[in-house]
C-alpha positions in Angstrom: 0.1 0.0 0.1 1.2 3.6 -0.3 1.8 4.3 3.1 4.6 1.7 3.6 8.1 2.6 3.3 10.5 5.0 4.0 10.0 8.6 4.3 10.7 9.6 0.8 9.1 6.4 -1.0 5.7 7.6 1.3 6.1 10.9 -0.2 6.9 9.7 -4.1 4.3 7.6 -3.8 1.5 9.4 -2.9 3.0 11.8 -5.6 2.6 9.2 -8.3 -0.7 8.4 -7.2 -2.0 11.8 -7.0 -0.2 12.7 -10.7 -2.0 9.2 -12.1 -5.5 10.6 -11.6 -5.2 13.6 -13.1 -3.2 12.5 -16.0 -4.6 13.1 -19.4 -6.2 9.5 -20.0 -8.1 10.3 -17.0 -10.9 11.7 -18.8 -11.7 9.0 -20.5 -13.0 6.6 -16.9 -16.5 6.6 -17.0 -17.7 8.6 -14.2 -18.8 5.9 -12.1 -15.3 4.7 -12.2 -13.7 7.8 -11.3 -16.1 8.9 -8.1 -15.4 5.0 -6.9 -12.0 5.3 -7.4 -11.6 8.7 -5.5 -14.6 8.1 -2.3 -13.0 4.3 -2.2 -9.4 4.9 -2.4 -8.2 8.3 -2.9 -9.7 9.8 0.0 -9.9 7.3 2.2 -5.9 6.7 2.0 -5.2 10.6 2.3 -7.5 11.1 5.1 -6.3 7.9 7.1 -3.0 9.2 6.5 -3.6 12.7 7.9 -4.3 11.4 10.5 -2.2 9.4 11.4 0.5 12.3 10.6 -1.6 14.7 12.9 -2.2 12.1 15.8 0.7 10.0 16.0 3.4 12.8 15.1 5.2 11.7 18.3 5.4 8.2 17.1 6.8 8.6 13.6 10.6 8.7 13.2 11.0 12.1 11.1 10.4 15.9 12.0 8.4 18.4 11.8 9.4 19.8 8.2 9.1 16.6 6.7 5.4 15.6 8.2 4.5 19.3 6.8 5.5 17.8 3.5 3.7 14.7 3.6 0.7 16.4 4.8 0.1 19.1 1.9 0.9 15.7 -0.4 -2.0 14.3 1.1 -4.2 17.4 0.8 -3.1 17.6 -2.7 -4.4 14.1 -3.3 -7.7 15.2 -2.2 -8.9 18.3 -4.0 -6.0 17.9 -7.3 -8.5 15.0 -8.6 -11.8 16.7 -7.2 -11.1 19.7 -9.0 -9.4 18.0 -12.7 -12.7 16.5 -12.8 -14.7 19.3 -11.5 -16.6 19.6 -14.8 -17.4 16.0 -15.2 -18.4 15.6 -11.8 -20.6 19.0 -12.5 -22.9 17.2 -15.4 -23.7 14.3 -12.0 -24.9 16.4 -9.5 -25.3 13.1 -7.0 -21.4 11.6 -7.9 -20.7 15.4 -7.4 -22.6 15.8 -4.0 -21.0 12.4 -3.0 -17.4 13.2 -3.9 -17.6 16.8 -2.2 -18.9 15.7 1.4 -16.8 12.5 1.6 -13.8 15.6 1.6 -15.9 17.6 3.7 -15.7 14.5 5.8 -12.4 13.9 5.9 -11.4 18.1 6.6 -14.5 18.0 9.4 -12.1 15.0 10.8 -8.8 16.9 10.6 -10.4 20.7 11.8 -12.2 19.3 14.7 -9.3 17.7 15.7 -7.6 19.4 19.3 -4.2 19.3 20.7 -4.7 16.4 23.4 -3.4 17.2 27.1 -0.7 14.3 26.6 1.0 16.3 24.2 1.0 13.4 21.2 -0.2 16.4 18.9 2.5 19.0 18.8 0.2 22.1 18.8 2.2 24.4 16.1 2.2 21.1 13.7 -1.9 21.1 14.1 -2.2 24.4 13.8 0.0 24.2 10.8 -1.8 21.7 9.4 -5.1 23.0 10.2 -4.5 26.1 8.2 -3.2 24.4 4.9 -5.8 22.8 5.2 -8.5 25.7 5.3 -6.6 27.1 2.3 -7.5 24.0 0.3 -11.1 23.8 1.6 -10.9 27.8 0.4 -10.1 27.2 -2.6 -12.3 24.6 -3.5 -15.5 26.3 -2.1 -14.3 29.7 -4.4 -14.1 27.3 -7.4 -17.5 25.6 -6.8 -19.3 29.0 -6.3 -17.8 30.7 -9.2 -18.5 28.1 -11.3 -22.4 28.5 -9.8 -21.8 25.1 -8.8 -22.3 26.0 -4.7 -24.5 28.9 -3.7 -24.2 31.3 -0.7 -27.6 30.6 0.1 -29.1 27.4 1.1 -31.7 25.0 -0.9 -33.8 22.2 0.3 -31.6 20.7 2.6 -30.4 17.7 -0.3 -28.8 20.2 -2.1 -25.1 21.1 -2.6 -25.0 24.3 -1.2 -26.9 23.3 2.0 -25.1 19.9 2.7 -22.2 22.4 1.9 -22.8 25.1 4.3 -24.3 23.2 7.6 -21.0 20.8 7.2 -19.0 24.0 7.5 -21.5 25.5 10.2 -20.3 22.3 12.0 -16.6 23.0 12.4 -15.4 25.8 14.7 -12.5 25.7 13.2 -13.5 27.6 9.8 -17.2 28.6 11.0 -16.0 32.0 11.5 -14.9 32.7 8.0 -18.4 31.6 6.2 -20.0 35.0 5.8 -16.8 35.9 3.9 -16.0 33.0 1.8 -20.0 33.5 0.7 -19.2 37.2 -0.2 -16.1 36.2 -1.6 -17.4 33.5 -3.7 -20.3 35.9 -4.6 -18.0 38.6 -6.3 -15.5 35.6 -7.8 -18.9 34.6 -9.6 -19.9 37.5 -10.9 -16.8 38.6 -11.9 -16.7 35.5 -13.9 -20.0 35.7 -15.5 -18.8 39.3 -16.3 -15.8 38.6 -18.4 -17.8 35.5 -19.6 -20.7 38.1 -21.2 -17.4 40.2 -22.3 -16.0 37.5 -24.0 -19.4 36.8 -25.9 -19.8 40.6 -26.5 -16.7 40.5 -28.2 -16.7 37.3 -30.1 -17.0 37.9 -33.8 -20.4 36.9 -35.9 -19.8 34.0 -37.7 
């Protein structure tokens, strides 16, 4: 499995695995198989390794810098394939929601982790990990909003907007950013629409 072996081997394996998922031939993978791959292989693997890196750091044989390198590779394995295939996933709302909610579940687990009293989780490592994860989460949300997939207002409770904001409301670490993210996402979405409208207006008639 990807998580065994030396530190450099693990890092290289995670990086190669992520690159293989976003290979140009990936566009030929049926969307149902793509979702299965993300939900049952990619996201669980990355999520489990993140938990190990954060919760068992004191037991690892490498320092904080090496931990953060591997942590960032795992975060990339979570978000990079999702955003790479976002256009395809958007054609199947049910599959999109399934994958996105799995990502939010992994983020919830990480961002809800606290420093334990036994000192097994160094505060500086956990803080850096949360900040990096939050940055990637915000970026994904901004992209989803710019594409019109995620809206600032909730819907009927089963739509991607309702499920997303409800999940984030339950994460105390990022709950404070919700208003800012909604406002920024709305502005970005409007700019995207205006830019596309300008391109269409300037396009020569055929």
